[in-house]
N, C-alpha and C positions, 0 to 999 in steps of 0.2 A: 416540439412544443416550446422549448425554451427560446429557440430562435425566433419564434412568433412573439414571445414576450419581449424580447430585445427590440423587435421592430415596433411593437406597441410603445415601448419606452422612447424610442426615437421619434415616434409620432407625437408623444406628449411634449418633447422638447420643441418641436416645430410649432405646436399650438401655443406654447408659452411665448415664443418669438413673435407669432402673429398677434397675440394679445398685446405684447409690449409695443409692437409697431403701431398699432391703432391707438393705444391708450397713453403710451410714454410714461407708464406708471413705474417709478423707480423701485417700488416695493417688489416688482417682479424680477429685478436683477438677481436677488438672492436665490429664489427658487430656480432660475435659469442656470446660475452658476453651479448650484448643488446638483441639478439634473445632468449638466454636462460632465461634471466631475464624476458622478456616479456612473455615467454611461461609459467613460473611459476606464474606470476602475473595475467595472463589471467583468471584463474578460479574466481578470486575475482571481475573481471569486468563483468562476465556473467550476474549478477543480473541487470546490467545497460542496457543489451540488451534485445530485445524482443525475448525470446526463448520459445519453447514449453517445457513442462515438460519432454518429452522423451529425448530431447537433453541434458537437464541438468542432468538427471539421468544417461545417458550413459557416459557423461564426468566425473561425480562424481565417477562412478564405476571404471573407468580406473585410475583416480587420486588416489583413495583410495587403489587400488591394488599396484600402484607404491610406495606410501608413506609407505605401510606396507611391503616393501621389497620383493614384488612379491611372497608373501606367497599364497599357493594354496587355503587356506580358503577364501581369499578375491578375488578369481578369478572372473572377471566380469560376472554376469549372462547373459548379452547380448551376450558375447563371447561364453559362454556355449551353448546358443541357436543356435548360428551360426554354431558351431562345430557339434551339433546334426543334423542340417539340412544337412551339408556336409556328415556326416557319413551315414545318411539315403539315400541320393542321390547316394553315391558311392556304398552302399550295393546292390542297385538295378541295377545300371549301370554296375558295374564290372562283374556281373553274367549274363549279357544280351549279345546278339549277336551284340550289338551296340558298344562294347568296342573299336574296331579298327576304326570304321567309324564315330562314334559320333552320337548324336541324337539331333534333334531340341528341344528347351526348351519347347515350347507349346505342342509338341507331347509327351515329357517326362512326363509333368504334367498330360496329359490325360491318359497315359498308366500306370504310377506308383504312382502318388500322388493324394490325395483327395483335397488338398488345394494348394494355391500358395506357392512355395518355392523359395528361392533365393540361388544362388550359393555362394554368399558372398566372392568370391575370383576370380580374373580375370583368373588366370592360371588354376584353377579347372574348371571354366566355359568353357574355350577353350578346355580342354581335353574332357569334357562331350559333348560339341557341335560338335567338329571336330575330336575326336579320336586321332590317331597318328599325324595328321596335327596340332592338338592343342598342342601336346608336342613340335613339331618343332617351332610353333609360340612362345611358352613360352621361349624356349632356345634362339630364335632370339631376343626377347625383352630384355633379360638379357645381351647378348653379344653385342647388337647394340651400346649402349653407350661406351663400351670399344673400339669398332671399330672406332667410331667417335673421341674419345679422342686420339687414336693413330695417326689418320690422322691430328688432330689439332697440334700435336707435329712436324709434318713434313711439315705443311703448311707454305708457304713462305709469303703470304700476311697476314697482321695483321688482317684485317677484316674477312678473311676466318677462321683464328684461333678462333676469338671471336664467329663467327656463329656456328662453329663445337662444341666448348665447350658449348655454350648455348643450342644447341640441345641435347648434351650428358646429361647435367644437367636436362633438361626437362624430358628426359627419365628416369633418376635416380629417380626423384620425382614421376613419373608415376609408376615405379616399386615398390616403397615403398608403395604408396597409393593402388596399385592393390592387396596388401595382404588382405585387408578387404573389397574391393569393385570392381565392374566391371567398371573400368574407362578408360582403354586404348582403343582407337579407339571408344569412345562413340560418339553419334550423335553430329554433328556440330564440335566437337573437331577433329574428324578424318579428316574432309575436310581441316581444318587449318594445322594440323600437317603434312599431306602428301604433301601439297603445300610447306610448310616450308622446309621439307626434300629435296624436289626436287630442290627448288631454292638454298638452301644452298650447295647442292652437285654440282650443275652446276656452281655456282660461285667459289667454291673451285677448281674444275677441270680446269676451264678457267683461274683462277689466276695462277695456277701451270704452265699452258702452256705459259702464257705471260712471266713469270719470267724465264722460262727455254729455250725460243727460242734463239738460238745462233745468235749473231750479224754478219751480212755479210758486208764485206768491199770490195769495188771495187778496 
């Protein structure tokens, strides 16, 4: 769980960099610096938290890999295990007649695997579960924040701009985290995000109509 939080923290840093790249707002330099500093100090604070040995080992593996300049010799064993799972699943799935339609996870395990396997990647999970539809879902999730950001640029209402950008940044964070876990549209989260998407879009469209209604003079 803590490893997931660290990954969310890393996603936050990337979002700050994205915002700075587009806006060149010097005020963002301070939060970026604080975020980076906190990210590198965080490992030393892990001992103060109640962590399982698994969380500590995973975080240490990743940190060790980064500090050694991403040398292949220090490649995290946990990541190797995840990649092996993905390779095993794909070798069976790609040669089956489920390639275009997808296959239910429980049915896949019953048909191809002797033990529980995790897809370890949201986009890979979508492709295996939904086939071609999963490919379209993956493409949509990547282009959706771009779509939102473009509309935030043309939004007239200030609150609409903020809501659209917020939703775009939430999706960017989700896209980053989805590389190593199935987090997009997870239980409870999907109910919130779809409601937030609908409310944001309705508010944006209504605000555009209000500001563009021509004035009538008698």
